[in-house]
C-alpha positions as CSV (number, residue, x, y, z in Angstrom):
1,M,0.0,0.0,0.0
2,N,1.6,3.4,-1.0
3,T,1.7,6.5,1.2
4,F,-1.1,8.3,-0.7
5,S,-3.5,5.3,0.0
6,I,-2.6,5.3,3.6
7,L,-3.1,9.0,4.0
8,L,-6.4,8.8,2.1
9,A,-7.7,6.0,4.2
10,L,-6.7,7.9,7.4
11,S,-8.4,11.1,6.2
12,I,-11.7,9.2,5.4
13,T,-11.6,7.5,8.8
14,I,-11.2,10.8,10.6
15,L,-14.0,12.5,8.6
16,L,-16.4,9.6,9.3
17,H,-15.5,9.9,13.0
18,L,-16.1,13.6,13.0
19,A,-19.4,13.2,11.3
20,Q,-20.6,11.1,14.2
21,C,-19.5,13.6,16.9
22,H,-22.0,16.0,18.5
23,I,-20.9,19.5,19.4
24,I,-22.0,20.6,22.8
25,D,-21.8,24.4,23.6
26,E,-21.9,24.5,27.3
27,R,-20.6,27.4,29.3
28,T,-19.4,26.8,32.8
29,D,-17.6,28.8,35.5
30,I,-14.1,27.4,35.9
31,D,-12.6,27.1,39.3
32,L,-9.1,28.4,38.9
33,V,-8.0,27.2,42.3
34,E,-9.1,23.6,41.4
35,L,-7.0,23.8,38.2
36,G,-4.0,25.2,40.1
37,L,-4.2,28.5,38.3
38,D,-5.3,31.0,41.0
39,Q,-2.6,33.7,40.9
40,T,-3.0,34.4,44.6
41,A,-2.6,30.7,45.5
42,Q,0.4,29.9,43.4
43,K,3.1,31.7,41.6
44,Q,4.4,30.7,38.3
45,K,7.9,29.2,38.1
46,L,10.5,29.6,35.4
47,S,12.6,26.5,34.8
48,R,15.6,26.6,32.6
49,F,17.6,23.5,31.8
50,R,19.7,21.9,29.1
51,V,19.5,18.4,27.6
52,Y,21.1,16.8,24.5
53,W,18.9,15.2,21.8
54,H,20.5,12.3,19.9
55,D,19.0,11.5,16.5
56,I,20.6,8.2,15.4
57,P,19.1,6.7,12.2
58,T,21.8,4.1,11.9
59,S,21.7,2.6,15.4
60,N,20.2,-0.9,16.0
61,P,17.3,-0.2,16.5
62,P,17.3,3.3,15.0
63,S,16.1,6.2,17.1
64,S,14.7,7.8,14.0
65,I,13.1,6.2,10.9
66,P,11.6,7.7,7.7
67,I,7.8,7.1,7.6
68,V,7.2,9.1,4.4
69,K,9.9,9.2,1.7
70,P,10.8,12.5,0.1
71,V,9.2,13.5,-3.2
72,T,12.1,15.6,-4.4
73,K,15.9,15.4,-4.5
74,T,16.0,18.1,-1.8
75,G,14.3,15.8,0.7
76,F,11.1,18.0,0.7
77,G,8.2,15.9,2.1
78,Q,10.2,13.3,4.1
79,I,8.8,12.7,7.6
80,N,10.7,10.8,10.3
81,M,9.3,9.3,13.4
82,I,11.6,9.7,16.4
83,D,12.2,8.0,19.8
84,N,15.4,9.8,20.5
85,P,17.4,9.6,23.7
86,L,17.8,12.8,25.9
87,T,21.0,13.0,28.0
88,L,22.6,15.5,30.4
89,G,25.8,15.7,28.3
90,P,26.6,15.6,24.6
91,E,27.9,12.0,24.7
92,L,25.3,9.4,24.2
93,S,26.9,7.5,27.1
94,S,26.1,10.4,29.5
95,K,23.2,10.2,32.0
96,A,19.9,9.5,30.3
97,V,17.1,11.8,31.4
98,G,14.3,11.0,29.0
99,K,13.1,10.6,25.4
100,A,12.1,12.9,22.6
101,Q,9.1,11.3,20.9
102,G,7.3,12.6,17.9
103,F,8.2,13.4,14.3
104,Y,9.9,15.9,12.1
105,G,9.3,16.6,8.4
106,M,11.2,18.4,5.7
107,A,8.9,21.4,5.3
108,S,11.0,23.7,3.1
109,Q,11.9,23.5,-0.6
110,E,14.6,26.1,-0.4
111,E,16.6,25.1,2.7
112,V,16.8,22.3,5.3
113,G,13.8,23.6,7.2
114,L,12.0,21.1,9.5
115,L,8.6,21.1,11.1
116,M,9.3,19.6,14.5
117,A,6.5,18.1,16.6
118,M,7.7,16.3,19.7
119,N,7.4,15.7,23.4
120,F,10.3,15.7,25.7
121,F,9.3,13.0,28.2
122,F,11.5,13.0,31.4
123,T,12.2,9.7,33.1
124,T,14.4,10.6,36.0
125,G,15.0,13.3,38.7
126,K,12.8,16.2,39.5
127,Y,10.8,16.1,36.3
128,N,10.3,12.2,36.2
129,G,7.0,11.5,34.5
130,S,6.5,15.1,33.2
131,S,6.7,16.2,29.6
132,I,6.9,19.3,27.5
133,T,5.6,19.7,23.9
134,I,7.6,21.4,21.3
135,L,6.0,22.4,17.9
136,G,7.9,24.7,15.5
137,R,10.2,25.5,12.6
138,N,13.8,24.3,12.8
139,V,16.2,25.6,10.1
140,V,18.9,23.0,10.7
141,F,21.9,25.0,9.5
142,D,21.2,28.2,11.5
143,R,23.5,28.4,14.5
144,V,20.6,28.9,17.0
145,R,17.0,27.9,16.3
146,E,14.1,28.9,18.5
147,M,10.9,26.8,18.8
148,P,7.9,27.3,21.1
149,V,6.9,25.1,24.0
150,S,3.2,24.8,23.5
151,G,2.3,22.8,26.6
152,G,3.2,20.0,28.9
153,S,2.1,17.5,31.5
154,G,2.9,16.6,35.1
155,L,5.0,19.4,36.6
156,F,4.8,21.2,33.2
157,R,1.0,21.3,33.1
158,W,0.0,24.6,31.6
159,A,3.5,25.2,30.4
160,R,4.6,27.8,27.9
161,G,7.9,29.0,26.8
162,Y,10.5,28.2,24.2
163,V,13.6,26.1,23.4
164,Q,16.9,27.1,21.7
165,A,18.5,24.4,19.7
166,R,22.2,24.4,18.8
167,T,23.8,21.6,16.7
168,H,26.6,20.0,18.7
169,V,27.5,17.3,16.1
170,F,26.1,16.4,12.7
171,D,27.4,13.6,10.6
172,L,26.4,14.3,7.0
173,K,27.1,10.7,5.8
174,S,25.0,8.8,8.5
175,G,22.5,11.6,9.3
176,A,23.2,11.2,13.0
177,A,22.9,14.4,15.0
178,T,23.4,15.6,18.6
179,V,21.6,18.8,19.4
180,E,21.8,20.8,22.6
181,Y,18.4,22.0,23.7
182,T,18.2,24.8,26.2
183,I,14.6,25.0,27.6
184,Y,12.9,28.0,29.1
185,V,9.5,27.2,30.4
186,M,6.9,28.9,32.6
187,H,4.7,26.6,34.7
188,Y,2.7,26.4,37.9
């Protein structure tokens, strides 16, 4: 089955499901204290920390695999699913602190510009069980790239902020990359 057929079947399934949904317009008062958002009860915190993201398409098993092949020689249209290790240091052997799970796609026809959609899920330390969601544009060969943090879970519930990505190492032949992510996130 080719990619077009899969995407068409998925689109039809979603449309059929949406046709069966009922929209309810219900207005309710929201208890901000119950949600943990009462400004007098709690102050927002700013967390800043650094992790290293390891994209290793040639490992066994790979941490990144193409799920949609490119349609042009520039790579435009390729989408990779990721389950990349996050570590405290730039070496893959340094302490593992979580996983980056999601996908990235080649979204530009003029440069190596990616659409990144991923969760950083933390598995150790203070943030164990918490995650942040990153969704944004990543122009790979820019020295510093900034992407928004659009939410989170656990200690990062209601999170907002941004990340700065800096390539630490990139192997053009294998496609393996280590990227430093500095995370700035406001949360309750």
